[in-house]
DSSP file (Angstrom, degrees, kcal/mol; ACC not computed):
  #  RESIDUE AA STRUCTURE BP1 BP2  ACC     N-H-->O    O-->H-N    N-H-->O    O-->H-N    TCO  KAPPA ALPHA  PHI   PSI    X-CA   Y-CA   Z-CA
    1    1 A M              0   0    0      0, 0.0     2,-0.4     0, 0.0     0, 0.0   0.000 360.0 360.0 360.0 131.5  -31.6   10.6  116.8
    2    2 A R        -     0   0    0      1,-0.0     2,-0.3     0, 0.0     0, 0.0  -0.731 360.0-133.6 -94.4 134.0  -34.5   12.5  115.2
    3    3 A R        -     0   0    0     -2,-0.4     2,-0.3     1,-0.0    -1,-0.0  -0.669  20.6-122.5 -85.0 137.4  -37.9   11.0  114.7
    4    4 A A        -     0   0    0     -2,-0.3     2,-0.2     1,-0.1    -1,-0.0  -0.601  27.1-123.2 -76.5 135.7  -39.6   11.4  111.3
    5    5 A S        -     0   0    0     -2,-0.3     2,-0.4     1,-0.0     3,-0.1  -0.544  23.3-140.2 -79.5 148.8  -42.9   13.0  111.6
    6    6 A S    >   -     0   0    0     -2,-0.2     3,-0.9     1,-0.1    -1,-0.0  -0.893  12.6-147.5-113.0 136.7  -45.8   11.1  110.1
    7    7 A I  T 3  S+     0   0    0     -2,-0.4    -1,-0.1     1,-0.2    -2,-0.0   0.828 103.7  54.6 -66.2 -30.7  -48.7   12.6  108.1
    8    8 A N  T 3  S+     0   0    0     -3,-0.1    -1,-0.2     2,-0.1    -3,-0.0   0.499  80.1 115.0 -83.9  -3.7  -50.9    9.9  109.7
    9    9 A R  S <  S-     0   0    0     -3,-0.9     3,-0.1     1,-0.1    -4,-0.0  -0.469  73.9-113.2 -68.2 134.7  -50.0   10.8  113.2
   10   10 A P        -     0   0    0      0, 0.0    -1,-0.1     0, 0.0    -4,-0.1  -0.306  39.2 -94.3 -66.3 153.4  -53.1   12.2  115.1
   11   11 A P        -     0   0    0      0, 0.0     5,-0.0     0, 0.0     0, 0.0  -0.244  44.3 -98.6 -65.4 156.4  -52.9   15.8  116.1
   12   12 A T    >>  -     0   0    0      1,-0.1     4,-1.5    -3,-0.1     3,-0.7  -0.351  34.5-108.6 -69.7 156.9  -51.7   16.8  119.5
   13   13 A P  H 3> S+     0   0    0      0, 0.0     4,-2.0     0, 0.0     5,-0.2   0.858 119.3  58.9 -56.6 -35.6  -54.4   17.5  122.2
   14   14 A D  H 3> S+     0   0    0      1,-0.2     4,-2.1     2,-0.2     5,-0.1   0.888 102.7  52.5 -61.4 -38.2  -53.5   21.2  122.0
   15   15 A A  H <> S+     0   0    0     -3,-0.7     4,-1.9     1,-0.2    -1,-0.2   0.884 107.9  51.4 -65.4 -38.4  -54.4   21.3  118.3
   16   16 A E  H  X S+     0   0    0     -4,-1.5     4,-1.9     2,-0.2    -1,-0.2   0.903 109.1  50.2 -65.5 -40.6  -57.8   19.7  119.0
   17   17 A V  H  X S+     0   0    0     -4,-2.0     4,-1.8     1,-0.2    -2,-0.2   0.905 109.0  52.3 -63.6 -42.3  -58.6   22.3  121.7
   18   18 A D  H  X S+     0   0    0     -4,-2.1     4,-0.8     1,-0.2    -1,-0.2   0.900 108.3  50.7 -61.3 -41.5  -57.6   25.2  119.3
   19   19 A Q  H >< S+     0   0    0     -4,-1.9     3,-0.6     1,-0.2    -1,-0.2   0.897 109.2  51.0 -64.4 -40.1  -60.0   23.8  116.6
   20   20 A E  H >< S+     0   0    0     -4,-1.9     3,-0.8     1,-0.2    -1,-0.2   0.859 108.6  51.8 -64.9 -35.3  -62.9   23.6  119.1
   21   21 A Q  H 3< S+     0   0    0     -4,-1.8    -1,-0.2     1,-0.2    -2,-0.2   0.668 100.2  65.6 -75.4 -16.4  -62.3   27.2  120.2
   22   22 A E  T <<  +     0   0    0     -4,-0.8    -1,-0.2    -3,-0.6     2,-0.1  -0.073  67.6 145.5-100.6  34.2  -62.4   28.4  116.6
   23   23 A L    <   -     0   0    0     -3,-0.8     2,-0.1     1,-0.1    -3,-0.0  -0.458  50.7-117.3 -67.8 141.9  -66.0   27.6  115.9
   24   24 A S     >  -     0   0    0     -2,-0.1     4,-2.3     1,-0.1     5,-0.2  -0.341  22.6-110.2 -74.7 163.0  -67.6   30.1  113.5
   25   25 A L  H  > S+     0   0    0      1,-0.2     4,-2.7     2,-0.2     5,-0.2   0.889 120.8  54.9 -59.7 -39.9  -70.6   32.1  114.7
   26   26 A Q  H  > S+     0   0    0      1,-0.2     4,-2.4     2,-0.2    -1,-0.2   0.905 108.4  48.1 -61.4 -41.9  -72.8   30.1  112.4
   27   27 A E  H  > S+     0   0    0      2,-0.2     4,-2.4     1,-0.2    -2,-0.2   0.900 111.5  50.0 -65.8 -40.4  -71.6   26.9  114.0
   28   28 A I  H  X S+     0   0    0     -4,-2.3     4,-2.4     2,-0.2    -2,-0.2   0.927 111.7  48.0 -63.7 -45.1  -72.2   28.2  117.5
   29   29 A I  H  X S+     0   0    0     -4,-2.7     4,-2.7     1,-0.2    -2,-0.2   0.923 111.0  51.1 -62.0 -44.2  -75.7   29.4  116.5
   30   30 A N  H  X S+     0   0    0     -4,-2.4     4,-2.3     1,-0.2    -1,-0.2   0.912 109.8  49.9 -60.6 -42.9  -76.5   26.0  115.0
   31   31 A I  H  X S+     0   0    0     -4,-2.4     4,-2.9     1,-0.2    -1,-0.2   0.929 112.0  47.6 -60.8 -46.1  -75.3   24.2  118.1
   32   32 A K  H  X S+     0   0    0     -4,-2.4     4,-2.1     1,-0.2     6,-0.3   0.897 110.8  51.9 -63.3 -40.8  -77.5   26.4  120.3
   33   33 A L  H  X>S+     0   0    0     -4,-2.7     6,-1.9     2,-0.2     5,-0.8   0.909 114.1  43.3 -61.9 -42.1  -80.5   26.0  118.0
   34   34 A I  H ><5S+     0   0    0     -4,-2.3     3,-0.8    -5,-0.2    -2,-0.2   0.946 113.0  50.6 -68.9 -48.7  -80.1   22.2  118.2
   35   35 A E  H 3<5S+     0   0    0     -4,-2.9    -2,-0.2     1,-0.3    -1,-0.2   0.857 113.9  45.1 -59.2 -36.8  -79.4   22.0  122.0
   36   36 A S  H 3<5S-     0   0    0     -4,-2.1    -1,-0.3    -5,-0.2    -2,-0.2   0.638 108.4-121.9 -83.1 -14.0  -82.5   24.1  122.8
   37   37 A G  T <X5S+     0   0    0     -3,-0.8     4,-1.6    -4,-0.8    -3,-0.2   0.436  80.0 120.6  85.7  -0.7  -84.8   22.2  120.4
   38   38 A E  H  >< +     0   0    0     -5,-0.8     4,-2.8    -6,-0.3     5,-0.2   0.830  64.3  62.2 -67.1 -31.9  -85.5   25.5  118.6
   39   39 A K  H  > S+     0   0    0     -6,-1.9     4,-2.3     1,-0.2    -1,-0.2   0.930 105.1  46.3 -61.3 -44.7  -84.2   24.1  115.3
   40   40 A E  H  > S+     0   0    0     -7,-0.3     4,-2.2     2,-0.2    -1,-0.2   0.895 112.2  51.1 -64.4 -40.0  -86.9   21.5  115.2
   41   41 A R  H  X S+     0   0    0     -4,-1.6     4,-2.4     2,-0.2    -2,-0.2   0.907 110.9  48.7 -63.8 -40.7  -89.6   24.0  116.1
   42   42 A L  H  X S+     0   0    0     -4,-2.8     4,-2.5     2,-0.2    -2,-0.2   0.894 110.3  50.9 -65.8 -40.0  -88.4   26.3  113.3
   43   43 A K  H  X S+     0   0    0     -4,-2.3     4,-2.4    -5,-0.2    -2,-0.2   0.902 111.1  48.4 -64.1 -40.3  -88.4   23.4  110.8
   44   44 A E  H  X S+     0   0    0     -4,-2.2     4,-2.5     2,-0.2    -2,-0.2   0.908 110.9  50.4 -66.5 -41.9  -92.0   22.5  111.8
   45   45 A L  H  X S+     0   0    0     -4,-2.4     4,-2.7     2,-0.2     5,-0.2   0.923 110.3  50.6 -60.1 -44.6  -93.1   26.1  111.5
   46   46 A L  H  X S+     0   0    0     -4,-2.5     4,-2.5     2,-0.2     5,-0.2   0.928 109.6  50.3 -59.7 -46.5  -91.5   26.3  108.1
   47   47 A R  H  X S+     0   0    0     -4,-2.4     4,-2.0     1,-0.2    -2,-0.2   0.941 112.0  47.8 -56.0 -48.9  -93.3   23.1  107.0
   48   48 A E  H  X S+     0   0    0     -4,-2.5     4,-2.7     1,-0.2    -2,-0.2   0.925 113.1  46.9 -59.5 -47.3  -96.7   24.5  108.2
   49   49 A R  H  X S+     0   0    0     -4,-2.7     4,-2.0     1,-0.2     6,-0.3   0.882 111.1  51.3 -65.4 -38.7  -96.2   27.9  106.5
   50   50 A L  H  <>S+     0   0    0     -4,-2.5     6,-1.4    -5,-0.2     5,-1.2   0.860 112.7  46.1 -68.5 -34.4  -95.2   26.3  103.2
   51   51 A I  H ><5S+     0   0    0     -4,-2.0     3,-1.2    -5,-0.2    -2,-0.2   0.931 111.2  52.8 -69.4 -45.9  -98.2   24.0  103.2
   52   52 A E  H 3<5S+     0   0    0     -4,-2.7    -2,-0.2     1,-0.3    -1,-0.2   0.867 110.7  46.2 -57.7 -39.9 -100.5   26.9  104.2
   53   53 A C  T 3<5S-     0   0    0     -4,-2.0    -1,-0.3    -5,-0.2    -2,-0.2   0.471 114.6-112.9 -87.9  -0.5  -99.3   29.1  101.3
   54   54 A G  T <>5S+     0   0    0     -3,-1.2     4,-2.1    -4,-0.3    -3,-0.2   0.497  79.5 126.4  86.7   3.1  -99.5   26.3   98.7
   55   55 A W  H  ><S+     0   0    0     -5,-1.2     4,-2.4    -6,-0.3     5,-0.2   0.914  71.9  52.0 -60.4 -44.3  -95.8   26.1   98.1
   56   56 A R  H  > S+     0   0    0     -6,-1.4     4,-2.3     1,-0.2    -1,-0.2   0.917 110.0  47.8 -61.5 -44.7  -95.7   22.4   98.8
   57   57 A D  H  > S+     0   0    0     -7,-0.3     4,-2.4     1,-0.2    -1,-0.2   0.881 110.4  53.4 -64.0 -37.5  -98.5   21.6   96.3
   58   58 A E  H  X S+     0   0    0     -4,-2.1     4,-2.1     2,-0.2    -2,-0.2   0.910 109.2  48.0 -62.6 -42.9  -96.7   23.8   93.7
   59   59 A M  H  X S+     0   0    0     -4,-2.4     4,-2.3     2,-0.2    -2,-0.2   0.891 110.4  51.9 -66.6 -39.1  -93.5   21.9   94.1
   60   60 A K  H  X S+     0   0    0     -4,-2.3     4,-2.5     1,-0.2    -2,-0.2   0.924 109.5  50.1 -60.9 -43.8  -95.4   18.5   93.8
   61   61 A A  H  X S+     0   0    0     -4,-2.4     4,-2.6     1,-0.2    -2,-0.2   0.898 109.9  50.0 -63.3 -40.6  -97.0   19.8   90.6
   62   62 A Q  H  X S+     0   0    0     -4,-2.1     4,-2.4     2,-0.2    -1,-0.2   0.893 110.4  50.3 -65.5 -38.9  -93.6   20.8   89.2
   63   63 A C  H  X S+     0   0    0     -4,-2.3     4,-2.4     2,-0.2    -2,-0.2   0.923 112.0  47.6 -63.4 -44.0  -92.1   17.4   90.1
   64   64 A R  H  X S+     0   0    0     -4,-2.5     4,-2.7     2,-0.2    -2,-0.2   0.920 112.0  49.5 -63.5 -43.7  -95.0   15.6   88.4
   65   65 A A  H  X S+     0   0    0     -4,-2.6     4,-2.5     2,-0.2    -2,-0.2   0.918 112.0  48.0 -62.5 -43.7  -94.7   17.8   85.3
   66   66 A F  H  X S+     0   0    0     -4,-2.4     4,-2.3     2,-0.2     5,-0.2   0.909 112.7  48.9 -62.5 -42.7  -91.0   17.1   85.1
   67   67 A T  H  X S+     0   0    0     -4,-2.4     4,-2.2     2,-0.2    -2,-0.2   0.905 112.1  48.3 -65.3 -42.5  -91.5   13.4   85.5
   68   68 A R  H  < S+     0   0    0     -4,-2.7    -2,-0.2     2,-0.2    -1,-0.2   0.912 112.1  49.9 -62.5 -42.7  -94.2   13.4   82.8
   69   69 A K  H  < S+     0   0    0     -4,-2.5    -2,-0.2    -5,-0.2    -1,-0.2   0.910 119.9  34.8 -63.6 -44.1  -92.0   15.3   80.4
   70   70 A R  H  < S-     0   0    0     -4,-2.3    -1,-0.2    -5,-0.2    -2,-0.2   0.736 119.0-103.9 -83.7 -24.7  -89.0   13.1   80.8
   71   71 A G    ><  -     0   0    0     -4,-2.2     3,-2.1    -5,-0.2     4,-0.2   0.237  26.4 -99.7  98.8 131.1  -90.9    9.8   81.3
   72   72 A R  G >  S+     0   0    0      1,-0.3     3,-0.8     2,-0.2    -1,-0.1   0.819 121.6  48.1 -53.5 -38.5  -91.4    8.0   84.6
   73   73 A N  G 3  S+     0   0    0      1,-0.2    -1,-0.3    -6,-0.1    -2,-0.1   0.518 106.2  59.3 -83.7  -4.0  -88.5    5.5   84.0
   74   74 A N  G <  S+     0   0    0     -3,-2.1     2,-0.4    -7,-0.2    -1,-0.2   0.219  89.1  84.8-108.2  14.2  -86.0    8.2   82.9
   75   75 A V    <   -     0   0    0     -3,-0.8     2,-0.3    -4,-0.2    -8,-0.0  -0.960  53.7-169.1-122.6 132.3  -86.1   10.4   86.1
   76   76 A T     >  -     0   0    0     -2,-0.4     4,-2.0     1,-0.1     5,-0.2  -0.709  38.2-110.1-108.7 166.6  -84.1    9.9   89.3
   77   77 A V  H  > S+     0   0    0     -2,-0.3     4,-2.7     1,-0.2     5,-0.2   0.898 121.0  56.0 -60.8 -39.9  -84.5   11.5   92.6
   78   78 A D  H  > S+     0   0    0      1,-0.2     4,-2.6     2,-0.2    -1,-0.2   0.888 104.6  52.7 -60.8 -39.0  -81.2   13.4   91.9
   79   79 A D  H  > S+     0   0    0      2,-0.2     4,-2.1     1,-0.2     5,-0.2   0.940 110.8  47.1 -59.7 -47.0  -82.7   14.7   88.7
   80   80 A L  H  X S+     0   0    0     -4,-2.0     4,-3.1     1,-0.2     5,-0.4   0.922 112.3  49.4 -61.0 -45.1  -85.7   16.0   90.6
   81   81 A V  H  X S+     0   0    0     -4,-2.7     4,-2.1     1,-0.2    -1,-0.2   0.923 110.8  50.3 -61.3 -44.6  -83.5   17.6   93.3
   82   82 A D  H  < S+     0   0    0     -4,-2.6    -1,-0.2    -5,-0.2    -2,-0.2   0.880 119.6  36.0 -61.9 -39.1  -81.3   19.3   90.7
   83   83 A V  H  X S+     0   0    0     -4,-2.1     4,-0.7    -5,-0.2    -2,-0.2   0.896 123.4  38.9 -82.3 -42.4  -84.2   20.8   88.8
   84   84 A I  H  X S+     0   0    0     -4,-3.1     4,-3.2    -5,-0.2     5,-0.2   0.821  99.4  71.9 -84.1 -32.7  -86.7   21.6   91.6
   85   85 A T  H  X S+     0   0    0     -4,-2.1     4,-2.7    -5,-0.4     5,-0.3   0.914 100.1  44.6 -55.5 -50.6  -84.3   22.9   94.4
   86   86 A P  H  > S+     0   0    0      0, 0.0     4,-2.0     0, 0.0    -1,-0.2   0.916 117.3  46.4 -61.5 -39.4  -83.4   26.2   92.7
   87   87 A K  H  X S+     0   0    0     -4,-0.7     4,-1.4     2,-0.2    -2,-0.2   0.910 113.0  50.2 -66.1 -41.4  -87.1   26.8   91.8
   88   88 A G  H  < S+     0   0    0     -4,-3.2     4,-0.4     1,-0.2     3,-0.2   0.922 111.3  46.7 -64.1 -45.6  -88.2   25.8   95.3
   89   89 A R  H >< S+     0   0    0     -4,-2.7     3,-0.9    -5,-0.2    -1,-0.2   0.901 113.0  49.8 -63.2 -40.9  -85.8   28.1   97.1
   90   90 A A  H 3< S+     0   0    0     -4,-2.0    -1,-0.2    -5,-0.3    -2,-0.2   0.756 109.5  52.5 -70.8 -23.4  -86.7   31.0   94.8
   91   91 A S  T 3< S+     0   0    0     -4,-1.4    -1,-0.2    -3,-0.2    -2,-0.2   0.398  72.7 119.2 -99.0   4.8  -90.4   30.6   95.3
   92   92 A V  S <  S-     0   0    0     -3,-0.9     5,-0.1    -4,-0.4   -42,-0.0  -0.564  75.8-108.4 -66.6 125.7  -90.5   30.6   99.1
   93   93 A P    >>  -     0   0    0      0, 0.0     4,-2.0     0, 0.0     3,-0.6  -0.232  15.0-127.7 -59.8 143.4  -92.7   33.6  100.0
   94   94 A D  H 3> S+     0   0    0      1,-0.2     4,-2.9     2,-0.2     5,-0.2   0.836 108.9  60.4 -59.2 -33.7  -91.0   36.6  101.5
   95   95 A S  H 3> S+     0   0    0      2,-0.2     4,-2.1     1,-0.2    -1,-0.2   0.879 105.2  47.7 -64.1 -36.7  -93.5   36.6  104.3
   96   96 A V  H <> S+     0   0    0     -3,-0.6     4,-2.3     2,-0.2     5,-0.2   0.922 112.7  48.4 -68.7 -44.4  -92.4   33.1  105.3
   97   97 A K  H  X S+     0   0    0     -4,-2.0     4,-2.6     1,-0.2    -2,-0.2   0.924 112.1  49.6 -60.5 -43.9  -88.7   34.0  105.1
   98   98 A A  H  X S+     0   0    0     -4,-2.9     4,-2.4     1,-0.2    -1,-0.2   0.901 109.9  50.6 -63.5 -41.7  -89.4   37.2  107.2
   99   99 A E  H  X S+     0   0    0     -4,-2.1     4,-2.1     2,-0.2    -1,-0.2   0.925 112.7  46.0 -63.4 -44.4  -91.3   35.2  109.9
  100  100 A L  H  X S+     0   0    0     -4,-2.3     4,-2.4     1,-0.2    -2,-0.2   0.916 111.7  51.5 -64.4 -42.7  -88.5   32.7  110.2
  101  101 A L  H  X S+     0   0    0     -4,-2.6     4,-2.6     1,-0.2    -1,-0.2   0.906 109.7  50.2 -61.0 -41.4  -85.8   35.4  110.3
  102  102 A Q  H  X S+     0   0    0     -4,-2.4     4,-2.5     1,-0.2    -1,-0.2   0.905 110.1  50.1 -64.0 -41.2  -87.7   37.2  113.1
  103  103 A R  H  X S+     0   0    0     -4,-2.1     4,-2.1     2,-0.2    -2,-0.2   0.895 111.4  48.8 -64.3 -39.3  -88.0   33.9  115.1
  104  104 A I  H  X S+     0   0    0     -4,-2.4     4,-2.5     2,-0.2    -2,-0.2   0.922 111.2  49.8 -66.1 -43.8  -84.3   33.3  114.7
  105  105 A R  H  X S+     0   0    0     -4,-2.6     4,-2.2     1,-0.2    -2,-0.2   0.919 110.4  50.3 -61.3 -43.0  -83.4   36.9  115.8
  106  106 A S  H  X S+     0   0    0     -4,-2.5     4,-2.5     1,-0.2    -1,-0.2   0.907 110.4  50.5 -61.2 -41.6  -85.7   36.5  118.8
  107  107 A F  H  X S+     0   0    0     -4,-2.1     4,-2.3     1,-0.2    -2,-0.2   0.928 109.3  50.5 -61.0 -45.2  -84.0   33.3  119.7
  108  108 A L  H  <>S+     0   0    0     -4,-2.5     5,-2.5     1,-0.2     4,-0.4   0.879 111.0  48.8 -63.2 -38.2  -80.5   34.9  119.4
  109  109 A V  H ><5S+     0   0    0     -4,-2.2     3,-1.0     1,-0.2    -1,-0.2   0.931 113.6  46.2 -66.1 -44.7  -81.6   37.8  121.7
  110  110 A S  H 3<5S+     0   0    0     -4,-2.5    -2,-0.2     1,-0.3    -1,-0.2   0.815 113.1  49.6 -69.3 -28.1  -83.0   35.4  124.3
  111  111 A A  T 3<5S-     0   0    0     -4,-2.3    -1,-0.3    -5,-0.2    -2,-0.2   0.477 109.6-126.9 -86.3  -2.2  -79.9   33.2  124.1
  112  112 A A  T < 5       0   0    0     -3,-1.0    -3,-0.2    -4,-0.4    -2,-0.1   0.900 360.0 360.0  58.0  46.0  -77.7   36.3  124.5
  113  113 A L      <       0   0    0     -5,-2.5    -4,-0.2    -6,-0.1    -1,-0.1   0.403 360.0 360.0-102.3 360.0  -75.6   35.5  121.4
């Protein structure tokens, strides 16, 4: 007698092992950054640099201007995120990006990845 396979049946242990072995390079790097604590250090460095160069104040001003234009009661956080995120990403200074990239590269070399 043949058993019907079920879509809801959990995967076999072998399938789970295969999925774990197939992590992308980006996922592996992210795991190493988190385990070492380097990700938090990089985030803190980014915060400091963005404050130093005035980026944070610029983003605050853009949020205030958008809120004033639309009316305080007509703006949601999602509205702000949708409008400000592309501008914010595009306005991060190249020097900040370069510094972070260099720190990540140094980490990868020291972690032998």
